[in-house]
C-alpha positions as semicolon CSV with decimal commas, in nm:
position;residue;x (nm);y (nm);z (nm)
1;X;10,019;0,742;8,111
2;X;10,016;0,897;7,758
3;X;10,051;1,291;7,645
4;X;10,011;1,371;7,283
5;X;10,070;1,682;7,130
6;X;9,909;1,748;6,766
7;X;9,982;2,049;6,483
8;X;9,775;2,031;6,203
9;X;9,757;2,270;5,921
10;X;9,491;2,225;5,612
11;X;9,372;2,467;5,350
12;X;9,012;2,354;5,421
13;X;8,785;2,581;5,534
14;X;8,665;2,573;5,848
15;X;8,983;2,397;6,009
16;X;8,941;2,560;6,320
17;X;8,672;2,361;6,406
18;X;8,835;2,034;6,393
19;X;9,069;2,109;6,729
20;X;8,796;1,869;6,929
21;X;8,776;1,554;6,654
22;X;9,125;1,592;6,606
23;X;9,168;1,523;6,954
24;X;8,898;1,276;6,919
25;X;9,039;1,060;6,680
26;X;9,384;1,046;6,836
27;X;9,241;0,974;7,216
28;X;9,081;0,629;7,011
29;X;9,350;0,573;6,841
30;X;9,598;0,538;7,170
31;X;9,348;0,398;7,339
32;X;9,238;0,078;7,035
33;X;9,593;0,067;6,918
34;X;9,848;0,159;7,203
35;X;9,586;-0,001;7,477
36;X;9,623;0,355;7,658
37;X;9,381;0,430;7,935
38;X;9,180;0,746;7,764
39;X;9,116;0,875;8,141
40;X;9,473;0,929;8,197
41;X;9,554;1,083;7,821
42;X;9,623;1,409;7,801
43;X;9,648;1,609;7,439
44;X;9,716;1,901;7,353
45;X;9,600;2,013;6,978
46;X;9,678;2,351;6,759
47;X;9,569;2,419;6,445
48;X;9,837;2,620;6,237
49;X;9,708;2,832;5,929
50;X;9,837;2,669;5,618
51;X;9,994;3,001;5,456
52;X;10,290;2,939;5,788
53;X;10,339;2,549;5,727
54;X;10,600;2,474;5,479
55;X;10,708;2,126;5,288
56;X;10,991;2,143;5,054
57;X;10,981;2,520;5,090
58;X;10,566;2,609;4,989
59;X;10,354;2,637;5,171
60;X;10,034;2,379;5,212
61;X;9,820;2,697;5,145
62;X;10,043;2,678;4,767
63;X;10,009;2,308;4,781
64;X;9,629;2,254;4,823
65;X;9,710;1,961;5,093
66;X;9,706;1,961;5,471
67;X;9,999;1,820;5,688
68;X;9,985;1,707;6,065
69;X;10,297;1,657;6,349
70;X;10,156;1,391;6,607
71;X;10,338;1,327;6,941
72;X;10,278;1,076;7,190
73;X;10,477;0,994;7,459
74;X;10,436;0,706;7,639
75;X;10,605;0,458;7,884
76;X;10,950;0,340;7,725
77;X;10,844;-0,065;7,668
78;X;10,487;-0,069;7,726
79;X;10,396;-0,103;7,337
80;X;10,541;-0,352;7,049
81;X;10,657;-0,215;6,722
82;X;10,404;-0,370;6,569
83;X;10,133;-0,188;6,789
84;X;10,360;0,148;6,734
85;X;10,346;0,063;6,345
86;X;9,971;0,046;6,334
87;X;9,956;0,371;6,559
88;X;10,119;0,557;6,265
89;X;9,930;0,396;6,023
90;X;9,613;0,483;6,199
91;X;9,672;0,809;6,288
92;X;9,801;0,936;5,931
93;X;9,525;0,765;5,764
94;X;9,251;0,919;6,033
95;X;9,383;1,289;5,966
96;X;9,367;1,246;5,606
97;X;8,992;1,177;5,613
98;X;8,982;1,499;5,920
99;X;9,195;1,730;5,744
100;X;9,164;1,633;5,321
101;X;9,407;1,563;5,146
102;X;9,754;1,454;5,322
103;X;10,089;1,559;5,223
104;X;10,288;1,189;5,300
105;X;10,523;1,481;5,498
106;X;10,356;1,450;5,786
107;X;10,467;1,253;6,112
108;X;10,416;1,015;6,365
109;X;10,647;1,036;6,643
110;X;10,578;0,770;6,963
111;X;10,828;0,886;7,195
112;X;10,945;0,632;7,455
113;X;11,017;0,787;7,764
114;X;11,190;0,595;8,077
115;X;10,994;0,504;8,320
116;X;11,202;0,698;8,613
117;X;11,154;1,046;8,362
118;X;10,857;1,111;8,352
119;X;10,446;1,057;8,541
120;X;10,184;1,277;8,653
121;X;9,987;1,355;8,976
122;X;10,334;1,378;9,117
123;X;10,464;1,007;9,094
124;X;10,684;0,907;8,822
125;X;10,538;0,642;8,632
126;X;10,823;0,365;8,783
127;X;10,721;0,500;9,100
128;X;10,343;0,380;9,064
129;X;10,463;0,023;8,918
130;X;10,689;-0,055;9,184
131;X;10,393;0,057;9,432
132;X;10,149;-0,112;9,265
133;X;10,363;-0,452;9,237
134;X;10,415;-0,421;9,631
135;X;10,050;-0,374;9,689
136;X;10,017;-0,673;9,557
137;X;10,272;-0,862;9,738
138;X;10,165;-0,722;10,075
139;X;9,788;-0,831;9,979
140;X;9,924;-1,231;9,880
141;X;10,125;-1,238;10,216
142;X;9,781;-1,165;10,441
143;X;9,631;-1,438;10,211
144;X;9,885;-1,662;10,305
145;X;9,876;-1,608;10,660
146;X;9,531;-1,593;10,693
147;X;9,564;-1,973;10,528
148;X;9,841;-2,025;10,760
149;X;9,707;-1,926;11,074
150;X;9,368;-2,048;11,031
151;X;9,392;-2,391;10,827
152;X;9,178;-2,229;10,518
153;X;9,183;-2,406;10,204
């Protein structure tokens, strides 16, 4: 399921305490807008000092604004363009609420990874999908066989 990496920076005091709030925000938005299972979503959050984050040659400390880069990896083809667009807008808006005035050069990237190229728990997403389909077909075959053998209707 999804994997998120969030880097953020804000000149706002107390930013170091925001990491849990940022993680909760992106988890909520991933579930709400992309339909992903929260329990299977991994998030890594890192706060960067405003003096070390630059936009157009000026640091966020100089600019007095916040920024973030949020990258989510999802299985290719599992979300529509509209879902991804809503997610991008919601993350940008939510990060602005948490971090303060936001630079427009703050990025949300939805990376779509082929199902055969990633997974979790030692199995690719493609393997999981095929196994689920086969299990469903096997169950249907057993039910059909029971109907045929015992005349159940």
